[in-house]
C-alpha angles and dihedrals in degrees: 000000000000133000128206145136129024114007122175123215094215125224116223114237119222132189126242087267092054096253124136108273104213093173091058089043091056091048090051090050092049091050089052091051093047091046094057098251109167099202141008134208113217118204100359122142090286086054092056090242092172089061096052128095118230089253092052090048092055093043091055093051094045091049091049090052090051093052102033107020112135092008106062129026113251121213124180126207105237105158115129135172094266137032101246092052091047091052091049092049091047090053089049090053091048092052090050092055107264116151100205138021119227102206118193120201111268107277122233093355092088099202121195119257089258088053091052091052091052091044096052095042090053092049092047093050099041107026099074097228136086107261129229110195116226124204119187107146094173088070103029104036088230126102119204101211124217092242088056092048087052089062093048100042097077092058108113093226097046105083108170151333135248105211115195097180109107102207112117090220091061092050092047091052091052095045088062086065096051116122141154088276099039122057128195120218131184114229094189116085098201095054100032094099091056091047094051093046085056091052109277115148097230150306134280098208140193096190093057089073086077099025109034096155093047095051091045087055091049091051093047092050094047095046089049091054095247097152094169092052091048092050091051094048093043088054090055090049098049095100090050092050090053093046094052088061101046091094135009116299127283095026097084098041091048088054088057092046090050088057088052091054097258118122134341109232152316139280124254136298082038115071137192120287109283120255091250090069102037094096090052090052090052092050094045092049087060092046090049090055092052093047092049090051090049092049091049090055091049090049092050092049094050 
């Protein structure tokens, strides 16, 4: 099983009452399919995994399999704060139908690099799913270093990494480890085009929740080496990139989805987008619509 291209880290829609909105979830999945998304992450950090019950977690995965199975790769966020819990969650995801486990470094615990090696090897060997490493030290307080990744990459059940650090030096160090059995993904929307032009296999995106066609176009252009096309599209997306960072993820992207008729809010301790940014959300929802129409025309002309 291989992974590449445009992968969406899905947000989880809730109702006004804070319940899981499976109707909106299925509509979000269908929009991703229609928009050309090549993979989805269910219940990652963008999906507010920490706020989901085990039953909700399984329902989301099973519903994704019903809508997307055989058409779009399905990853499940399974990373927990210790190894035994991560293995258990990975097995739960496997039984629900996920194809891959996206495993973030244990948050807050701050293991050593040797601890990370032991952790990921145990999950890969006991969890039942191919593992995609996930490094996002700004959220976890733990940085999975390239020399550590080099020791993990040859493992037959470790198939890639999502790297959310934006420095080009970090991506270059990881690209040296890329192989047929180990893929490199950017986890940073604003610098993903640069990473893919340099050889990364794809992007695990937040923004593609609201703009699936546009981010598929960005990935296609970058992976084809179209630097001019990437620069032009990145320029059109700059305001979006800034907006997605004005408050903690997934607050901004869920504000955009709400304006697209998908979902009604978040679960505490996350709250709705503050009033200072509501006008920006309105404007960007309109821009998103125009960019999706533009990307649809490009797709039709291809």
